[in-house]
N, CA, C and O atoms as a Maestro MAE file, in Angstrom:
{
 s_m_m2io_version
 :::
 2.0.0
}

f_m_ct {
 s_m_title
 :::
 protein
 m_atom[268] {
  # First column is atom index #
  i_m_mmod_type
  r_m_x_coord
  r_m_y_coord
  r_m_z_coord
  i_m_residue_number
  s_m_chain_name
  s_m_pdb_residue_name
  s_m_pdb_atom_name
  i_m_atomic_number
  :::
  1 25 3.802 -10.766 2.058 1 A "MET " " N  " 7
  2 3 3.321 -10.076 0.875 1 A "MET " " CA " 6
  3 2 2.657 -11.062 -0.088 1 A "MET " " C  " 6
  4 15 1.666 -10.736 -0.741 1 A "MET " " O  " 8
  5 25 3.210 -12.253 -0.164 2 A "GLU " " N  " 7
  6 3 2.621 -13.243 -1.063 2 A "GLU " " CA " 6
  7 2 1.209 -13.605 -0.624 2 A "GLU " " C  " 6
  8 15 0.322 -13.796 -1.456 2 A "GLU " " O  " 8
  9 25 1.003 -13.699 0.696 3 A "ASP " " N  " 7
  10 3 -0.331 -14.013 1.202 3 A "ASP " " CA " 6
  11 2 -1.322 -12.911 0.864 3 A "ASP " " C  " 6
  12 15 -2.463 -13.182 0.491 3 A "ASP " " O  " 8
  13 25 -0.874 -11.658 0.997 4 A "LEU " " N  " 7
  14 3 -1.747 -10.536 0.643 4 A "LEU " " CA " 6
  15 2 -2.099 -10.568 -0.839 4 A "LEU " " C  " 6
  16 15 -3.248 -10.334 -1.213 4 A "LEU " " O  " 8
  17 25 -1.113 -10.857 -1.680 5 A "GLN " " N  " 7
  18 3 -1.367 -10.911 -3.119 5 A "GLN " " CA " 6
  19 2 -2.341 -12.037 -3.454 5 A "GLN " " C  " 6
  20 15 -3.206 -11.883 -4.315 5 A "GLN " " O  " 8
  21 25 -2.196 -13.156 -2.778 6 A "LYS " " N  " 7
  22 3 -3.089 -14.299 -3.002 6 A "LYS " " CA " 6
  23 2 -4.525 -13.936 -2.605 6 A "LYS " " C  " 6
  24 15 -5.477 -14.245 -3.322 6 A "LYS " " O  " 8
  25 25 -4.663 -13.273 -1.449 7 A "MET " " N  " 7
  26 3 -5.990 -12.842 -1.007 7 A "MET " " CA " 6
  27 2 -6.576 -11.826 -1.978 7 A "MET " " C  " 6
  28 15 -7.763 -11.878 -2.300 7 A "MET " " O  " 8
  29 25 -5.738 -10.903 -2.442 8 A "TYR " " N  " 7
  30 3 -6.196 -9.903 -3.410 8 A "TYR " " CA " 6
  31 2 -6.727 -10.581 -4.668 8 A "TYR " " C  " 6
  32 15 -7.797 -10.232 -5.166 8 A "TYR " " O  " 8
  33 25 -5.979 -11.541 -5.172 9 A "ASP " " N  " 7
  34 3 -6.400 -12.252 -6.385 9 A "ASP " " CA " 6
  35 2 -7.723 -12.992 -6.178 9 A "ASP " " C  " 6
  36 15 -8.558 -13.041 -7.081 9 A "ASP " " O  " 8
  37 25 -7.910 -13.565 -4.993 10 A "GLU " " N  " 7
  38 3 -9.150 -14.294 -4.704 10 A "GLU " " CA " 6
  39 2 -10.349 -13.355 -4.622 10 A "GLU " " C  " 6
  40 15 -11.407 -13.658 -5.173 10 A "GLU " " O  " 8
  41 25 -10.198 -12.220 -3.943 11 A "TYR " " N  " 7
  42 3 -11.316 -11.287 -3.770 11 A "TYR " " CA " 6
  43 2 -11.561 -10.423 -5.003 11 A "TYR " " C  " 6
  44 15 -12.629 -9.825 -5.132 11 A "TYR " " O  " 8
  45 25 -10.605 -10.349 -5.896 12 A "ASN " " N  " 7
  46 3 -10.711 -9.455 -7.048 12 A "ASN " " CA " 6
  47 2 -11.525 -10.067 -8.185 12 A "ASN " " C  " 6
  48 15 -11.350 -9.686 -9.342 12 A "ASN " " O  " 8
  49 25 -12.390 -10.987 -7.877 13 A "SER " " N  " 7
  50 3 -13.246 -11.605 -8.877 13 A "SER " " CA " 6
  51 2 -14.693 -11.524 -8.402 13 A "SER " " C  " 6
  52 15 -14.989 -11.855 -7.253 13 A "SER " " O  " 8
  53 25 -15.582 -11.092 -9.270 14 A "VAL " " N  " 7
  54 3 -16.995 -11.017 -8.903 14 A "VAL " " CA " 6
  55 2 -17.712 -12.335 -9.149 14 A "VAL " " C  " 6
  56 15 -18.901 -12.453 -8.854 14 A "VAL " " O  " 8
  57 25 -17.024 -13.309 -9.674 15 A "GLN " " N  " 7
  58 3 -17.652 -14.591 -9.967 15 A "GLN " " CA " 6
  59 2 -18.157 -15.295 -8.717 15 A "GLN " " C  " 6
  60 15 -19.138 -16.036 -8.782 15 A "GLN " " O  " 8
  61 25 -17.506 -15.079 -7.586 16 A "ASN " " N  " 7
  62 3 -17.901 -15.746 -6.351 16 A "ASN " " CA " 6
  63 2 -18.978 -14.995 -5.578 16 A "ASN " " C  " 6
  64 15 -19.451 -15.478 -4.549 16 A "ASN " " O  " 8
  65 25 -19.365 -13.831 -6.056 17 A "CYS " " N  " 7
  66 3 -20.363 -13.010 -5.361 17 A "CYS " " CA " 6
  67 2 -21.763 -13.438 -5.798 17 A "CYS " " C  " 6
  68 15 -22.116 -13.370 -6.975 17 A "CYS " " O  " 8
  69 25 -22.549 -13.881 -4.817 18 A "GLU " " N  " 7
  70 3 -23.912 -14.311 -5.121 18 A "GLU " " CA " 6
  71 2 -24.943 -13.225 -4.809 18 A "GLU " " C  " 6
  72 15 -26.023 -13.210 -5.399 18 A "GLU " " O  " 8
  73 25 -24.619 -12.329 -3.897 19 A "THR " " N  " 7
  74 3 -25.546 -11.261 -3.533 19 A "THR " " CA " 6
  75 2 -24.820 -9.924 -3.615 19 A "THR " " C  " 6
  76 15 -23.598 -9.871 -3.748 19 A "THR " " O  " 8
  77 25 -25.587 -8.859 -3.536 20 A "SER " " N  " 7
  78 3 -24.963 -7.533 -3.565 20 A "SER " " CA " 6
  79 2 -24.121 -7.316 -2.305 20 A "SER " " C  " 6
  80 15 -23.112 -6.612 -2.345 20 A "SER " " O  " 8
  81 25 -24.538 -7.922 -1.186 21 A "GLU " " N  " 7
  82 3 -23.753 -7.816 0.044 21 A "GLU " " CA " 6
  83 2 -22.389 -8.479 -0.134 21 A "GLU " " C  " 6
  84 15 -21.368 -7.949 0.305 21 A "GLU " " O  " 8
  85 25 -22.384 -9.648 -0.786 22 A "ASP " " N  " 7
  86 3 -21.118 -10.336 -1.080 22 A "ASP " " CA " 6
  87 2 -20.218 -9.461 -1.938 22 A "ASP " " C  " 6
  88 15 -19.014 -9.366 -1.702 22 A "ASP " " O  " 8
  89 25 -20.821 -8.821 -2.942 23 A "PHE " " N  " 7
  90 3 -20.062 -7.963 -3.841 23 A "PHE " " CA " 6
  91 2 -19.435 -6.790 -3.083 23 A "PHE " " C  " 6
  92 15 -18.250 -6.501 -3.253 23 A "PHE " " O  " 8
  93 25 -20.226 -6.118 -2.251 24 A "HIS " " N  " 7
  94 3 -19.714 -4.956 -1.517 24 A "HIS " " CA " 6
  95 2 -18.663 -5.361 -0.483 24 A "HIS " " C  " 6
  96 15 -17.708 -4.621 -0.248 24 A "HIS " " O  " 8
  97 25 -18.833 -6.528 0.132 25 A "PHE " " N  " 7
  98 3 -17.821 -7.029 1.060 25 A "PHE " " CA " 6
  99 2 -16.513 -7.280 0.324 25 A "PHE " " C  " 6
  100 15 -15.449 -6.864 0.781 25 A "PHE " " O  " 8
  101 25 -16.591 -7.963 -0.821 26 A "ALA " " N  " 7
  102 3 -15.384 -8.259 -1.607 26 A "ALA " " CA " 6
  103 2 -14.728 -6.975 -2.086 26 A "ALA " " C  " 6
  104 15 -13.502 -6.868 -2.088 26 A "ALA " " O  " 8
  105 25 -15.536 -5.997 -2.493 27 A "LYS " " N  " 7
  106 3 -14.989 -4.718 -2.945 27 A "LYS " " CA " 6
  107 2 -14.212 -4.043 -1.814 27 A "LYS " " C  " 6
  108 15 -13.123 -3.514 -2.041 27 A "LYS " " O  " 8
  109 25 -14.758 -4.058 -0.614 28 A "GLY " " N  " 7
  110 3 -14.066 -3.484 0.529 28 A "GLY " " CA " 6
  111 2 -12.763 -4.210 0.823 28 A "GLY " " C  " 6
  112 15 -11.749 -3.582 1.127 28 A "GLY " " O  " 8
  113 25 -12.793 -5.532 0.732 29 A "GLN " " N  " 7
  114 3 -11.583 -6.320 0.958 29 A "GLN " " CA " 6
  115 2 -10.513 -5.983 -0.074 29 A "GLN " " C  " 6
  116 15 -9.341 -5.837 0.272 29 A "GLN " " O  " 8
  117 25 -10.909 -5.859 -1.333 30 A "VAL " " N  " 7
  118 3 -9.964 -5.532 -2.404 30 A "VAL " " CA " 6
  119 2 -9.358 -4.159 -2.176 30 A "VAL " " C  " 6
  120 15 -8.155 -3.972 -2.361 30 A "VAL " " O  " 8
  121 25 -10.181 -3.196 -1.774 31 A "ASP " " N  " 7
  122 3 -9.661 -1.848 -1.506 31 A "ASP " " CA " 6
  123 2 -8.607 -1.877 -0.398 31 A "ASP " " C  " 6
  124 15 -7.554 -1.253 -0.527 31 A "ASP " " O  " 8
  125 25 -8.888 -2.596 0.686 32 A "ILE " " N  " 7
  126 3 -7.947 -2.677 1.807 32 A "ILE " " CA " 6
  127 2 -6.669 -3.400 1.390 32 A "ILE " " C  " 6
  128 15 -5.567 -2.950 1.706 32 A "ILE " " O  " 8
  129 25 -6.813 -4.512 0.685 33 A "LEU " " N  " 7
  130 3 -5.640 -5.278 0.264 33 A "LEU " " CA " 6
  131 2 -4.780 -4.483 -0.718 33 A "LEU " " C  " 6
  132 15 -3.552 -4.539 -0.657 33 A "LEU " " O  " 8
  133 25 -5.422 -3.749 -1.617 34 A "LYS " " N  " 7
  134 3 -4.676 -2.925 -2.569 34 A "LYS " " CA " 6
  135 2 -3.860 -1.865 -1.827 34 A "LYS " " C  " 6
  136 15 -2.709 -1.599 -2.174 34 A "LYS " " O  " 8
  137 25 -4.468 -1.266 -0.806 35 A "TYR " " N  " 7
  138 3 -3.763 -0.280 0.010 35 A "TYR " " CA " 6
  139 2 -2.563 -0.923 0.708 35 A "TYR " " C  " 6
  140 15 -1.463 -0.371 0.695 35 A "TYR " " O  " 8
  141 25 -2.776 -2.085 1.312 36 A "MET " " N  " 7
  142 3 -1.702 -2.758 2.033 36 A "MET " " CA " 6
  143 2 -0.572 -3.176 1.097 36 A "MET " " C  " 6
  144 15 0.600 -3.069 1.459 36 A "MET " " O  " 8
  145 25 -0.908 -3.647 -0.093 37 A "LEU " " N  " 7
  146 3 0.119 -4.037 -1.060 37 A "LEU " " CA " 6
  147 2 0.920 -2.820 -1.518 37 A "LEU " " C  " 6
  148 15 2.112 -2.938 -1.804 37 A "LEU " " O  " 8
  149 25 0.285 -1.666 -1.591 38 A "GLY " " N  " 7
  150 3 0.970 -0.451 -2.007 38 A "GLY " " CA " 6
  151 2 1.877 0.138 -0.927 38 A "GLY " " C  " 6
  152 15 2.769 0.927 -1.237 38 A "GLY " " O  " 8
  153 25 1.662 -0.233 0.330 39 A "LEU " " N  " 7
  154 3 2.471 0.310 1.417 39 A "LEU " " CA " 6
  155 2 3.950 -0.027 1.270 39 A "LEU " " C  " 6
  156 15 4.809 0.798 1.581 39 A "LEU " " O  " 8
  157 25 4.248 -1.219 0.804 40 A "LYS " " N  " 7
  158 3 5.652 -1.625 0.660 40 A "LYS " " CA " 6
  159 2 6.372 -0.715 -0.337 40 A "LYS " " C  " 6
  160 15 7.444 -0.187 -0.045 40 A "LYS " " O  " 8
  161 25 5.776 -0.540 -1.508 41 A "ASP " " N  " 7
  162 3 6.396 0.314 -2.525 41 A "ASP " " CA " 6
  163 2 6.505 1.762 -2.045 41 A "ASP " " C  " 6
  164 15 7.520 2.424 -2.259 41 A "ASP " " O  " 8
  165 25 5.450 2.239 -1.397 42 A "MET " " N  " 7
  166 3 5.452 3.611 -0.910 42 A "MET " " CA " 6
  167 2 6.536 3.800 0.158 42 A "MET " " C  " 6
  168 15 7.249 4.803 0.146 42 A "MET " " O  " 8
  169 25 6.657 2.854 1.066 43 A "SER " " N  " 7
  170 3 7.665 2.946 2.126 43 A "SER " " CA " 6
  171 2 9.075 2.924 1.551 43 A "SER " " C  " 6
  172 15 9.941 3.680 1.993 43 A "SER " " O  " 8
  173 25 9.307 2.064 0.572 44 A "GLU " " N  " 7
  174 3 10.626 2.006 -0.059 44 A "GLU " " CA " 6
  175 2 10.959 3.315 -0.756 44 A "GLU " " C  " 6
  176 15 12.098 3.778 -0.687 44 A "GLU " " O  " 8
  177 25 9.986 3.916 -1.424 45 A "LYS " " N  " 7
  178 3 10.196 5.183 -2.130 45 A "LYS " " CA " 6
  179 2 10.533 6.300 -1.147 45 A "LYS " " C  " 6
  180 15 11.456 7.079 -1.390 45 A "LYS " " O  " 8
  181 25 9.803 6.387 -0.050 46 A "VAL " " N  " 7
  182 3 10.060 7.422 0.951 46 A "VAL " " CA " 6
  183 2 11.452 7.227 1.552 46 A "VAL " " C  " 6
  184 15 12.187 8.197 1.739 46 A "VAL " " O  " 8
  185 25 11.814 5.991 1.855 47 A "TYR " " N  " 7
  186 3 13.133 5.708 2.420 47 A "TYR " " CA " 6
  187 2 14.234 6.125 1.446 47 A "TYR " " C  " 6
  188 15 15.219 6.741 1.853 47 A "TYR " " O  " 8
  189 25 14.076 5.794 0.167 48 A "GLU " " N  " 7
  190 3 15.071 6.178 -0.842 48 A "GLU " " CA " 6
  191 2 15.180 7.699 -0.937 48 A "GLU " " C  " 6
  192 15 16.283 8.237 -1.029 48 A "GLU " " O  " 8
  193 25 14.050 8.387 -0.915 49 A "ASP " " N  " 7
  194 3 14.063 9.850 -0.975 49 A "ASP " " CA " 6
  195 2 14.775 10.453 0.228 49 A "ASP " " C  " 6
  196 15 15.554 11.395 0.086 49 A "ASP " " O  " 8
  197 25 14.507 9.910 1.411 50 A "LEU " " N  " 7
  198 3 15.164 10.416 2.616 50 A "LEU " " CA " 6
  199 2 16.670 10.170 2.575 50 A "LEU " " C  " 6
  200 15 17.457 11.035 2.958 50 A "LEU " " O  " 8
  201 25 17.061 9.000 2.114 51 A "CYS " " N  " 7
  202 3 18.495 8.701 2.015 51 A "CYS " " CA " 6
  203 2 19.177 9.616 1.004 51 A "CYS " " C  " 6
  204 15 20.289 10.087 1.241 51 A "CYS " " O  " 8
  205 25 18.516 9.868 -0.121 52 A "ALA " " N  " 7
  206 3 19.083 10.734 -1.147 52 A "ALA " " CA " 6
  207 2 19.224 12.162 -0.620 52 A "ALA " " C  " 6
  208 15 20.225 12.830 -0.883 52 A "ALA " " O  " 8
  209 25 18.239 12.618 0.110 53 A "GLU " " N  " 7
  210 3 18.311 13.978 0.652 53 A "GLU " " CA " 6
  211 2 19.399 14.071 1.723 53 A "GLU " " C  " 6
  212 15 20.096 15.081 1.819 53 A "GLU " " O  " 8
  213 25 19.540 13.028 2.518 54 A "GLU " " N  " 7
  214 3 20.575 13.018 3.542 54 A "GLU " " CA " 6
  215 2 21.963 13.017 2.901 54 A "GLU " " C  " 6
  216 15 22.877 13.669 3.406 54 A "GLU " " O  " 8
  217 25 22.125 12.298 1.804 55 A "GLU " " N  " 7
  218 3 23.402 12.290 1.096 55 A "GLU " " CA " 6
  219 2 23.696 13.645 0.470 55 A "GLU " " C  " 6
  220 15 24.855 14.054 0.395 55 A "GLU " " O  " 8
  221 25 22.669 14.340 0.023 56 A "ALA " " N  " 7
  222 3 22.844 15.652 -0.594 56 A "ALA " " CA " 6
  223 2 23.200 16.720 0.439 56 A "ALA " " C  " 6
  224 15 23.845 17.716 0.111 56 A "ALA " " O  " 8
  225 25 22.783 16.513 1.672 57 A "HIS " " N  " 7
  226 3 23.036 17.481 2.749 57 A "HIS " " CA " 6
  227 2 23.564 16.737 3.979 57 A "HIS " " C  " 6
  228 15 22.858 16.638 4.983 57 A "HIS " " O  " 8
  229 25 24.774 16.221 3.919 58 A "PRO " " N  " 7
  230 3 25.258 15.343 4.999 58 A "PRO " " CA " 6
  231 2 25.487 16.028 6.346 58 A "PRO " " C  " 6
  232 15 25.407 15.363 7.379 58 A "PRO " " O  " 8
  233 25 25.763 17.304 6.371 59 A "ASN " " N  " 7
  234 3 26.078 17.976 7.631 59 A "ASN " " CA " 6
  235 2 24.899 18.704 8.250 59 A "ASN " " C  " 6
  236 15 25.046 19.353 9.286 59 A "ASN " " O  " 8
  237 25 23.736 18.604 7.630 60 A "GLU " " N  " 7
  238 3 22.563 19.290 8.145 60 A "GLU " " CA " 6
  239 2 21.653 18.313 8.866 60 A "GLU " " C  " 6
  240 15 21.479 17.168 8.448 60 A "GLU " " O  " 8
  241 25 21.085 18.786 9.943 61 A "ASP " " N  " 7
  242 3 20.052 17.987 10.608 61 A "ASP " " CA " 6
  243 2 18.759 18.195 9.824 61 A "ASP " " C  " 6
  244 15 18.227 19.303 9.752 61 A "ASP " " O  " 8
  245 25 18.279 17.129 9.255 62 A "LEU " " N  " 7
  246 3 17.050 17.230 8.488 62 A "LEU " " CA " 6
  247 2 15.864 17.046 9.425 62 A "LEU " " C  " 6
  248 15 15.739 16.028 10.106 62 A "LEU " " O  " 8
  249 25 15.014 18.036 9.442 63 A "MET " " N  " 7
  250 3 13.842 17.945 10.273 63 A "MET " " CA " 6
  251 2 12.642 18.259 9.408 63 A "MET " " C  " 6
  252 15 12.577 19.306 8.763 63 A "MET " " O  " 8
  253 25 11.696 17.342 9.402 64 A "TYR " " N  " 7
  254 3 10.510 17.516 8.602 64 A "TYR " " CA " 6
  255 2 9.376 17.959 9.507 64 A "TYR " " C  " 6
  256 15 9.066 17.321 10.513 64 A "TYR " " O  " 8
  257 25 8.776 19.054 9.126 65 A "VAL " " N  " 7
  258 3 7.691 19.600 9.913 65 A "VAL " " CA " 6
  259 2 6.457 19.651 9.015 65 A "VAL " " C  " 6
  260 15 6.504 20.170 7.900 65 A "VAL " " O  " 8
  261 25 5.381 19.118 9.508 66 A "ASN " " N  " 7
  262 3 4.108 19.190 8.778 66 A "ASN " " CA " 6
  263 2 3.557 20.588 8.885 66 A "ASN " " C  " 6
  264 15 3.278 21.059 9.988 66 A "ASN " " O  " 8
  265 25 3.394 21.258 7.769 67 A "THR " " N  " 7
  266 3 2.835 22.601 7.797 67 A "THR " " CA " 6
  267 2 1.562 22.658 7.018 67 A "THR " " C  " 6
  268 15 0.941 23.717 6.927 67 A "THR " " O  " 8
  :::
 }
 m_bond[267] {
  # First column is bond index #
  i_m_from
  i_m_to
  i_m_order
  :::
  1 1 2 1
  2 2 3 1
  3 3 4 2
  4 3 5 1
  5 5 6 1
  6 6 7 1
  7 7 8 2
  8 7 9 1
  9 9 10 1
  10 10 11 1
  11 11 12 2
  12 11 13 1
  13 13 14 1
  14 14 15 1
  15 15 16 2
  16 15 17 1
  17 17 18 1
  18 18 19 1
  19 19 20 2
  20 19 21 1
  21 21 22 1
  22 22 23 1
  23 23 24 2
  24 23 25 1
  25 25 26 1
  26 26 27 1
  27 27 28 2
  28 27 29 1
  29 29 30 1
  30 30 31 1
  31 31 32 2
  32 31 33 1
  33 33 34 1
  34 34 35 1
  35 35 36 2
  36 35 37 1
  37 37 38 1
  38 38 39 1
  39 39 40 2
  40 39 41 1
  41 41 42 1
  42 42 43 1
  43 43 44 2
  44 43 45 1
  45 45 46 1
  46 46 47 1
  47 47 48 2
  48 47 49 1
  49 49 50 1
  50 50 51 1
  51 51 52 2
  52 51 53 1
  53 53 54 1
  54 54 55 1
  55 55 56 2
  56 55 57 1
  57 57 58 1
  58 58 59 1
  59 59 60 2
  60 59 61 1
  61 61 62 1
  62 62 63 1
  63 63 64 2
  64 63 65 1
  65 65 66 1
  66 66 67 1
  67 67 68 2
  68 67 69 1
  69 69 70 1
  70 70 71 1
  71 71 72 2
  72 71 73 1
  73 73 74 1
  74 74 75 1
  75 75 76 2
  76 75 77 1
  77 77 78 1
  78 78 79 1
  79 79 80 2
  80 79 81 1
  81 81 82 1
  82 82 83 1
  83 83 84 2
  84 83 85 1
  85 85 86 1
  86 86 87 1
  87 87 88 2
  88 87 89 1
  89 89 90 1
  90 90 91 1
  91 91 92 2
  92 91 93 1
  93 93 94 1
  94 94 95 1
  95 95 96 2
  96 95 97 1
  97 97 98 1
  98 98 99 1
  99 99 100 2
  100 99 101 1
  101 101 102 1
  102 102 103 1
  103 103 104 2
  104 103 105 1
  105 105 106 1
  106 106 107 1
  107 107 108 2
  108 107 109 1
  109 109 110 1
  110 110 111 1
  111 111 112 2
  112 111 113 1
  113 113 114 1
  114 114 115 1
  115 115 116 2
  116 115 117 1
  117 117 118 1
  118 118 119 1
  119 119 120 2
  120 119 121 1
  121 121 122 1
  122 122 123 1
  123 123 124 2
  124 123 125 1
  125 125 126 1
  126 126 127 1
  127 127 128 2
  128 127 129 1
  129 129 130 1
  130 130 131 1
  131 131 132 2
  132 131 133 1
  133 133 134 1
  134 134 135 1
  135 135 136 2
  136 135 137 1
  137 137 138 1
  138 138 139 1
  139 139 140 2
  140 139 141 1
  141 141 142 1
  142 142 143 1
  143 143 144 2
  144 143 145 1
  145 145 146 1
  146 146 147 1
  147 147 148 2
  148 147 149 1
  149 149 150 1
  150 150 151 1
  151 151 152 2
  152 151 153 1
  153 153 154 1
  154 154 155 1
  155 155 156 2
  156 155 157 1
  157 157 158 1
  158 158 159 1
  159 159 160 2
  160 159 161 1
  161 161 162 1
  162 162 163 1
  163 163 164 2
  164 163 165 1
  165 165 166 1
  166 166 167 1
  167 167 168 2
  168 167 169 1
  169 169 170 1
  170 170 171 1
  171 171 172 2
  172 171 173 1
  173 173 174 1
  174 174 175 1
  175 175 176 2
  176 175 177 1
  177 177 178 1
  178 178 179 1
  179 179 180 2
  180 179 181 1
  181 181 182 1
  182 182 183 1
  183 183 184 2
  184 183 185 1
  185 185 186 1
  186 186 187 1
  187 187 188 2
  188 187 189 1
  189 189 190 1
  190 190 191 1
  191 191 192 2
  192 191 193 1
  193 193 194 1
  194 194 195 1
  195 195 196 2
  196 195 197 1
  197 197 198 1
  198 198 199 1
  199 199 200 2
  200 199 201 1
  201 201 202 1
  202 202 203 1
  203 203 204 2
  204 203 205 1
  205 205 206 1
  206 206 207 1
  207 207 208 2
  208 207 209 1
  209 209 210 1
  210 210 211 1
  211 211 212 2
  212 211 213 1
  213 213 214 1
  214 214 215 1
  215 215 216 2
  216 215 217 1
  217 217 218 1
  218 218 219 1
  219 219 220 2
  220 219 221 1
  221 221 222 1
  222 222 223 1
  223 223 224 2
  224 223 225 1
  225 225 226 1
  226 226 227 1
  227 227 228 2
  228 227 229 1
  229 229 230 1
  230 230 231 1
  231 231 232 2
  232 231 233 1
  233 233 234 1
  234 234 235 1
  235 235 236 2
  236 235 237 1
  237 237 238 1
  238 238 239 1
  239 239 240 2
  240 239 241 1
  241 241 242 1
  242 242 243 1
  243 243 244 2
  244 243 245 1
  245 245 246 1
  246 246 247 1
  247 247 248 2
  248 247 249 1
  249 249 250 1
  250 250 251 1
  251 251 252 2
  252 251 253 1
  253 253 254 1
  254 254 255 1
  255 255 256 2
  256 255 257 1
  257 257 258 1
  258 258 259 1
  259 259 260 2
  260 259 261 1
  261 261 262 1
  262 262 263 1
  263 263 264 2
  264 263 265 1
  265 265 266 1
  266 266 267 1
  267 267 268 2
  :::
 }
}
């Protein structure tokens, strides 16, 4: 995670962009890195929610169906 944050900080500056292509490449990198950095928090939140629901209904088989 630290490496991702370091890369995010490096790409999140337009000072190093000399051309519009450089800018758009860096923007794409920042978007991807931001998504990846958010995955940890999102995964932890989903896990906590699932554990809380399982504790609330301990004798039920919880099955999630995409509808």
